[in-house]
Structure formats: structure tokens, C-alpha cells
N, C-alpha and C positions, 0 to 999 in steps of 0.2 A: 789516558796516557799508559794509566796501570795494567792494562789487560795486555800490553804488549810485552808484561815482564812474567818470567813464570814463578820467579824465586824472589820480588820484591813488591813487595805492599807501597800505596804511598797515598797519604791523605795531605791536604793542603786547608789550613784554616788559619786566619788573623795573619799573614803572609809568613808563617813557618810551614814548612814540609815537613813532614814525618815519613822517614824511610826504612820500612822494617824489613830485615832478611828475614824471610820465611821459608824456612827448611827446617821445622823443630826436629824432624825424625831424624834428623843428623847432625841435630846440635848447633844446626844452620852454618856447617863445615864449607869452607870456601873451594870450590872447583871451579874451572875456567867459565864455566857459564855464569856462576854467580859475578865473578870479579867482570867479565864482561857487561853482564845487566847494571853492576854499579857506576862502571863506565860509561854506559850510554845514558844513565837516571841522572848522572850528573852534569852531563854534556847538555842533557835537555833542562835542567832545574837552572843552571846557567841563563840559560836565553828566557826564562820565566821572570817578568817584570814584576808580577805579583809575589813571588817567592823573594823574601829578605832575610831566610836563615833556616838551616836545615837539621832535626835531628835525625840520627844514627841510630836504630835500637834493633834489636832481635825478638825473634818469637820465640814462646815458651821460655825455658829455663837457661838456656844461653844467649850471650851476644851474638858470640861466633865460639866455637869452640876447639878452634883451629883450621887447618888445612884438609882438605880429603885427601886424606894418605893411600888410598888405594889409586886416585889419580897420580898423587908425586911418585910413588912405585913404579907406575907404568911409562911416567915421562921420563924417569931418570934410566930407565932400559931403553928410551929411545935415542935413535941417533943426535938427536940435540942435546941430548940430557937436559940438567934442571937450568941451566941456564936461561935459556926462553922463558921457563915457567917465572923464574924469579924477575927479569925484564919486564916481562908483561904485568905480575902484580905489582912491581914499584911502581911502573910507570901509571897505573890505575890510583895507586896510592897518594902519588905526588900529585895527582891531580884533583884529590881532595885536597890535601893539604893547602894546595896554592887556589883554591875556592874563593871566590872573591867576596861570598858572603859568609858569617860565622857558620861552623859544621859543629853541632855537639853531640857527642855520642854520649847517649842513655845507655850506660852498660847495667845490664836486666840480671847478667848472669855470669858464666863461663867466659873471659874474653882470654883464649889460651893462642900461643902460636901465631899464625895469622890473624887470628881476632884480635890478639892484643896489638899487633902491627897496625890493624884497620884503626883501633882506636888511638893509637899514637899519631895516627896520619889526620885525624881530628883535631881540629883546634883547642877545644875543652873536653872533659873527660867526668859526668856527673853519674857516681858510682851508686846501684842499692846496696844496702847492707847484705852480706853474704856473699856478692861476686868474688870473684877470684881474676885474679890476672896471671900470667906467666908464659915464659919463653922455652918449652919443654923440647925443642928442635933438637939438643945437643942428646938427649937421651935416644933418638933414632938416628943419632949418626951424622947429623945434620946439622947447620947453622941457622937463623932465621933469615928469609931472605926477601921478605917483601918491606925491608927498610928498617926492621928491629935493632940489627948492630949500629945504626947510625941515630935513628931518633933517640931510644931509648940512654943513651949516653949523654946526651944533649941535654933532656929533660931531667934526668935525676943523677948524673953524673957519670964518670968512667968505671969507678969502682964499685958500686950499686949495682951498676949494669950488667957488669962482667960477671957479679958473683949471680944473678938471676941467670945469665946466660951459661954460665957453668953446671950450675946444681939443676938447674931445671923447675925449682921451687916457685910451689904456687903462692902468691901474696893476696891474702886478706885483702878488702876494701880499706878497712882502717890505716893497715898497714901501707897499703897504696897513698892513703891520703898524707902518711907521714914523709912520703918520700919525694913527694911531689907529682906522684904517677895519676893520681885522680884530683881533681879540681873539688870537689864536695861528695860526702857520702851522707845517703839520705835511706829511710824508710822504702822497702820497695815500690810500697801503695803510692808512694810520692815520687817516683822517680820522673814520671813524664811529666807533671805539673812544676817539678823544680826545674827540670830540663827548658820547657816551655817559659816559665818565668825569667831565666838568665837570657834566652832568644830575645823576651818582648823588652826586656830592658835595653840590648841591642839594638832592637829596633828602632826605638827613640832616637838616636843617635843618627847620624847623617852617612848614608849608604856609599857614598864616594869615601867620606873617612875611614870605616870600616874596612873596606879594599885595600886601600892604599895601606892601611896599618896591618892586614893579613901579609901583604906582599913585604912590607919593609921588617917585619918580623920573621915570615920563613924564609928568605932569600938572605936577609942578613946575617941568619944564624950561623951557616955556614963560611961567613967573610972573616977577614981579619979586621978588628975593630974599625982601622983608619977607613976600610973601605966601606963598613957596616954602617958607621955615621954619614959618609957621602951618600950611601943608600937613602939612609933617612931623609936626611936634607934634601935631597932630589924630590920625595914623596911630600915632604913639610912642602914644597914650595908649589909641586902640583895642584895640589888640595888649594893650597891657598890662593888659587887663581879661578877655583870655581863658584858657582853661585850659592852652591850650599854653605860655602864658607863664610860669604857675604851676609847671607842669611842667619847662620848662628850666632856671628858674631852681633850682629844687629838687636837680634833677639834679645838676646844677654845684656845688652844695651839698654832696651827698651823693657826688661824682667816680664818676658813675656815666653813662651812655648814657642823653639823653633818650628819651622814647616819646610822638612827638608823634600826636595823633587828630585835628588840623585843628578843633578845638572851644575 
């Protein structure tokens, strides 16, 4: 399958798919082709039963250093402007956010602009020491357009998010951890192992439970509390009707490891 992609590499082992954005000469900058390939890649991985989790990372010294500015400038002068660019990127990033298997961003270097927004769309962010986050769009007379103005405040709070957007400053890995932008900071040499370790822990649990939890969290985040709690109850009831739930509770009572089948 990887032969069909120009800018993405794929490796699958132990039920974990590692997707690497491979445009290192451009610091993995996002253009329409890369975003389109991410769309196709996640659609394909969703259909592969042997894949239970995804790690997304970048080749070279960047995770993704931003959008392709030349392409952005060209699109801005076109008849449709940048609205269609933002809508396309947002749709693809929302696909990643709502992916029904855990998606872990292994942030190996710069995650700026669209790269920061891509990391925000992932469920977890494991970050190498020395990596940096930032939303520098205002320095170009723009604003984040792939979900950054919405996901970042929900993750770290409105005040901190607006400060990063207002200033365009870059945030070191340790500061990102302190503000809740990163889940874990590790030595660069251990980034992949740390990401795989978390993925393996998740894969010990019921796949349907993981999928319902992702939906409850990602869709509930934008709802009033009463509606969000009703959504949680709906998904709690849905997993309660599965064979996996019966297996999990029976295994607990019998003091053995559960064997989940995704049913």
C-alpha cells in the first residue's frame, strides 16, 4: 500500500501502524498532496482489522514545520481564496481526531503552524526533547486554519492558547508538557519506543471500548455538559451490549487476562 504514496511511509508491526511524513527537504511542510495522502492513509488504515493503533511522525528533524507557504500564497490569490484550503485541511484533521483507533503523534522536531495543528488532532502527543511547538500564522498576517483556534483552547485553556496565537512564539517540549500540550517528553532516541509502549498498553484493552471512548471524548468536548454526559451514557450502554464487555468482566472475575475480539 505504501507504494501508492509519494510523501508517506508506512510500517505495520505488532498491530501498530507507524506513518511517517517523508518530505524532509521541506521539513515535511504540508501541501495539498500531503494532506490528501493523509486522508487516504487513514481511510485505508481504518479498514485494516490487523491495525489497532497508529503512530504519526516525521522524517528528519521536523515533525511538520508548517504549511507550504508558497502554495498558501498562491491559493490566497485564487478565486476561492483560503477558505477551501482551510476546509480541506480541517476535514482531514477531523478524520484523524475521530479515528476509531488510538492515534499517537511522535513529535520528533518542529511542530509549527499546520504541524502543530496536526499534532493537536492526534489523541496523544509524545514529544522528543528539543522539539518545539508553535502557531506562528499571525506573523504572516494569517490565523491557524486547520483547527488550531479550536483544539488548542480546549486542550490548554483560552488564555494560554491566545497568547501563543498572538505572539507566534515557539514552545519548548518541557513547557508544552507543563501546559498540557504534550503528554510525555522523552529523549529523542527513545521517542518511537515510548510511543509504541503506550500503543501496546492501549492494545491490551477492548478495541470497541477504545473506539467508543474516542468518540465520547472528541464529540463530547464541544457539547454542553448535560449533552456530553448523555452522549457518554449512550456509549456506555453501547459497549455494555458487546461480547467484549462480557469477556472483560468475566475475565476480571476469573482473575485472568481478557481475550477481546472486537465484537
